[in-house]
C-alpha positions in Angstrom: 114.7 69.4 164.0 111.1 69.9 164.2 107.9 69.8 166.3 104.1 70.6 165.6 101.8 70.7 168.9 98.2 70.5 168.0 96.6 71.9 171.0 92.8 71.0 172.9 90.5 74.0 172.0 87.8 73.6 174.1 83.9 72.6 173.6 84.1 73.8 170.1 86.2 73.5 167.1 89.4 75.6 166.9 93.0 75.6 165.4 95.6 76.7 167.8 99.8 75.3 166.2 102.6 75.6 167.9 105.5 75.2 165.9 109.3 75.3 166.5 111.4 73.9 163.7 116.0 75.2 162.5 115.7 78.0 160.5 118.4 78.1 157.4 121.0 80.1 158.8 120.9 78.4 162.6 119.0 78.6 165.4 115.5 78.7 166.1 112.0 79.6 164.9 108.3 79.9 166.4 106.1 79.9 164.0 101.5 79.9 165.1 98.8 79.6 163.1 95.6 80.5 164.6 95.1 80.9 168.3 91.1 78.9 168.5 89.5 81.3 171.3 90.5 83.4 174.1 91.0 80.7 176.8 92.8 79.3 173.5 95.7 81.7 173.9 96.6 81.6 177.6 97.7 77.9 176.9 99.4 78.0 173.7 101.8 81.2 176.1 100.9 79.0 178.7 102.7 76.3 175.7 105.3 77.6 174.2 106.8 79.2 177.8 106.7 75.2 179.4 107.9 73.6 176.3 109.5 76.2 174.1 111.9 77.6 177.2 111.0 80.6 178.9 113.0 83.2 177.0 111.3 82.5 173.4 109.6 84.4 171.3 107.2 84.3 168.4 109.1 84.5 164.7 106.3 84.3 162.6 102.3 84.0 164.3 99.7 83.9 160.7 96.5 83.7 161.5 94.8 81.5 158.0 91.7 83.3 157.9 89.6 85.9 160.1 86.9 83.3 161.1 86.6 83.9 165.2 87.6 80.1 166.5 90.9 80.9 164.5 90.8 84.6 165.7 90.4 85.7 169.3 92.7 83.7 171.2 95.1 85.1 168.9 94.3 88.7 170.0 95.4 87.4 174.0 98.8 85.9 172.2 99.7 89.2 170.9 98.9 90.5 175.4 101.0 88.4 176.3 104.0 87.4 174.3 106.3 88.9 171.6 106.0 88.5 168.6 107.8 89.5 165.2 105.7 89.3 162.5 101.8 88.5 162.8 100.9 87.9 158.8 97.1 88.3 159.0 94.3 89.8 155.8 92.5 92.8 156.5 89.4 93.3 154.1 89.0 96.2 154.4 92.7 97.2 153.3 91.1 96.3 149.6 87.3 98.3 149.9 88.6 100.4 146.9 88.7 97.3 145.0 85.3 95.7 146.3 83.5 98.5 146.3 81.8 97.5 143.4 79.8 94.5 144.6 77.8 97.4 147.1 76.2 98.5 144.6 76.9 103.2 145.4 75.4 102.0 149.2 78.9 102.4 150.5 81.8 105.5 150.6 85.0 103.4 150.2 85.4 105.1 153.6 82.7 104.8 155.1 83.1 100.6 153.6 86.0 100.5 155.6 84.7 102.2 158.4 81.9 99.1 158.0 84.8 96.2 157.8 86.3 97.4 160.8 83.9 97.5 163.1 82.5 93.8 161.7 86.7 92.5 162.5 87.2 93.7 165.6 89.8 91.4 166.7 91.0 91.9 164.0 91.8 95.5 164.5 92.7 94.3 168.1 95.7 92.9 166.7 96.2 95.2 164.3 96.8 98.0 167.7 98.0 95.8 170.1 101.0 94.9 167.0 102.1 99.1 166.2 102.2 99.2 170.0 104.6 96.6 170.0 106.7 96.6 167.4 104.9 93.9 165.5 105.0 93.6 161.9 101.8 93.4 159.7 102.1 91.3 156.7 99.8 90.9 154.0 99.9 86.9 153.3 98.8 86.2 149.8 100.5 83.2 147.1 104.3 83.5 147.6 105.7 84.9 150.3 107.9 83.0 152.7 107.4 82.7 156.5 109.7 81.2 158.3 110.7 77.1 156.9 107.0 77.8 154.7 105.9 79.4 151.7 102.2 79.9 151.0 100.3 77.9 148.4 97.0 80.4 148.5 95.0 81.6 148.6 95.9 84.4 146.1 95.8 87.9 146.3 93.0 88.0 143.2 90.9 85.1 144.5 90.4 86.4 147.8 90.1 90.0 146.5 87.2 88.1 144.8 85.7 86.5 147.8 85.4 89.0 149.6 82.1 90.5 149.0 80.8 87.7 150.0 83.0 87.1 153.0 80.5 86.2 156.2 81.3 89.4 157.8 81.0 92.1 155.9 78.0 93.9 154.5 75.8 91.4 152.4 76.5 92.5 148.5 73.5 93.4 146.1 73.6 90.7 144.7 72.5 88.6 147.2 72.3 85.1 145.1 76.0 85.7 144.4 76.6 84.8 147.7 77.8 82.3 149.1 75.3 81.3 151.5 72.4 81.3 149.9 73.6 77.8 148.9 74.6 77.1 152.4 70.6 77.8 153.7 69.7 75.1 151.1 71.9 72.8 152.2 70.8 72.4 155.3 67.5 71.8 154.4 68.2 68.3 153.9 67.9 64.8 154.7 70.3 62.5 156.3 70.8 59.2 155.4 74.1 56.7 156.3 76.1 54.8 154.1 77.8 52.4 154.4 81.5 52.0 153.5 84.9 49.6 152.9 88.2 50.3 151.8 86.8 49.5 148.6 84.0 51.5 148.8 84.0 55.3 148.4 81.4 57.8 148.9 83.2 61.3 149.3 81.0 62.7 146.7 83.4 65.2 144.2 80.6 68.1 144.2 79.6 68.2 147.8 78.2 72.0 148.7 80.4 75.0 148.4 82.7 75.7 152.1 81.6 79.6 153.1 83.9 82.4 151.3 86.0 82.7 154.5 87.2 79.3 155.1 88.0 78.9 150.7 90.2 82.9 152.0 92.2 80.4 154.8 96.0 80.4 154.2 97.4 77.2 152.3 101.3 76.8 154.2 103.4 74.0 153.1 107.3 74.0 154.5 110.1 71.3 153.8 110.9 71.0 157.7 114.3 68.5 157.8 113.8 67.2 153.9 110.0 66.6 154.7 106.9 68.2 153.0 104.8 69.7 156.5 101.3 71.4 154.8 99.2 73.0 156.8 95.2 74.6 155.4 93.3 76.0 158.4 89.7 75.3 157.1 90.2 75.6 153.4 87.5 74.2 151.0 88.4 72.3 147.2 89.2 75.6 144.9 92.2 76.8 147.3 93.7 73.4 147.8 93.7 73.7 143.6 94.9 76.1 143.7 97.4 75.9 146.1 98.3 72.3 144.1 98.6 74.1 140.8 101.1 76.7 142.5 102.9 74.3 144.3 103.2 72.7 140.5 105.0 75.6 139.3 106.8 75.7 142.3 107.6 71.9 142.3 106.5 70.8 145.3 103.7 69.1 144.3 104.2 65.4 145.4 102.6 64.0 148.4 104.0 65.3 152.4 104.8 63.8 155.2 102.1 66.1 157.5 99.2 67.0 156.5 96.4 68.7 158.3 92.8 67.8 158.1 90.9 71.6 156.7 88.2 72.6 158.9 87.6 69.9 161.4 87.1 67.5 158.7 84.1 68.9 157.3 82.6 67.1 154.0 82.8 70.1 152.7 85.8 70.9 152.6 87.7 68.0 150.6 86.9 66.1 147.5 88.0 61.9 146.7 89.8 64.4 143.4 91.8 67.3 145.2 93.2 64.3 148.0 94.2 62.6 144.9 96.2 65.6 143.4 97.6 66.0 147.0 98.6 63.0 148.3 97.8 60.8 145.6 95.5 56.7 144.8 94.3 55.4 147.1 96.8 52.5 148.3 96.4 48.7 149.5 94.9 48.5 153.2 97.3 48.5 155.8 99.6 51.2 153.9 101.1 54.2 156.0 102.8 56.7 154.3 102.0 60.4 156.1 100.2 61.9 159.1 97.1 63.8 158.9 96.4 65.6 161.7 93.0 67.2 162.6 91.9 69.6 165.3 88.4 69.3 166.8 86.8 70.0 170.3 86.1 68.4 173.3 82.7 67.0 172.9 82.4 67.6 168.7 82.5 63.0 168.2 81.1 63.7 164.9 84.0 65.4 163.2 86.2 64.1 161.5 83.1 62.9 159.2 84.2 59.4 157.8 83.7 59.4 154.9 86.7 62.7 155.5 88.5 60.3 157.9 88.2 56.9 155.8 89.0 59.2 152.7 93.1 60.2 154.3 93.3 56.9 155.4 93.0 55.1 152.0 95.6 57.3 150.8 97.9 56.2 153.4 96.7 59.1 156.1 95.9 57.8 159.0 94.0 61.1 161.2 94.9 61.5 164.8 92.2 64.1 166.5 93.3 66.5 169.7 89.3 66.7 171.2 90.5 67.3 174.3 94.7 66.3 174.0 97.1 67.6 172.8 98.7 66.1 169.4 102.5 66.1 168.9 104.7 65.0 165.7 108.3 65.5 165.8 111.7 65.0 164.1 114.3 65.1 166.3 112.5 66.8 168.9 112.7 66.0 173.3 109.5 63.6 173.8 106.8 65.5 176.4 105.3 62.3 177.7 102.0 62.3 176.4 101.8 60.1 175.5 101.5 57.2 171.8 98.6 58.9 169.2 95.8 56.3 168.2 94.5 57.2 164.9 91.1 57.1 164.0 90.3 53.2 162.4 88.0 52.7 159.1 84.8 53.8 159.3 81.8 51.8 158.3 78.2 53.3 158.8 79.2 57.2 157.7 76.5 60.6 157.4 75.7 61.1 153.7 73.4 64.3 154.8 74.3 65.5 157.9 72.6 67.1 160.8 74.2 70.6 159.0 75.7 69.0 156.1 79.2 70.0 157.0 
């Protein structure tokens, strides 16, 4: 038995995912991934108590990465529910290993202090965990979280990305930062392209996503024999690292269920990485699995048409939240939410978006 619930996240894009599934040794595990914004945290608590049971607590709570639209809601969850295990990466723990990138501007203690100041919600989670006896874990490649294995990020790659995070001090050599690439991307004009089933315009060389997104935790679960891939906001680099590790474990096979990364941004997937994970393009109308994409209520331009089309061509119709709860399940009771209708093939797609995303 398993159930994967994508909760609505309000007007802005964000992620809030609740799972319950049969544990290997018996019983049911509750597993939460990200919490969007503060008001969404309240929805997560209400959802678990209403649908999973009033006496349930959270066995595993995972913060995929330190962006506000994933982290702040989890503070509210921890204030109102028991959490056994909290999985999150805290950049200040690696201050000594990244100090050289800041050209003598900080001592180790000074860099730790600055990083903590720039991540107040991570500090709140840390303090709440200590107060209620929650075990905090780093979350790197190879970790086991319930029925899930962490495929990315590796510890090495996470540390390499820390100096380029938006919420760390600016590294001495600004030209090494992702930020300059994104600023240039914002200046590009917007065009429209026409796609058919046989014409795919998604780039294999997109503008890079943010360093923070590339630190996202990628989890692969095996639930009732089905492979479940949760990607958060990861980009092509992280998806390829995850695929390499999954291949070493003998787990690189098209999943039954996949989360569309970063709300359907075109900077986060390429045809090549989708081929690795989902397989090549299929005949029109073929369905192999299911894809979910979390988007804000008013974000009608997400997921990008090039992205949803690319998933659809590989046999993964995309279902979006946009103000609605979405459930993917096996052996779990229905919730009476009504059927979900996937997105059709988009014929007119943006080439250069307003934000290049």
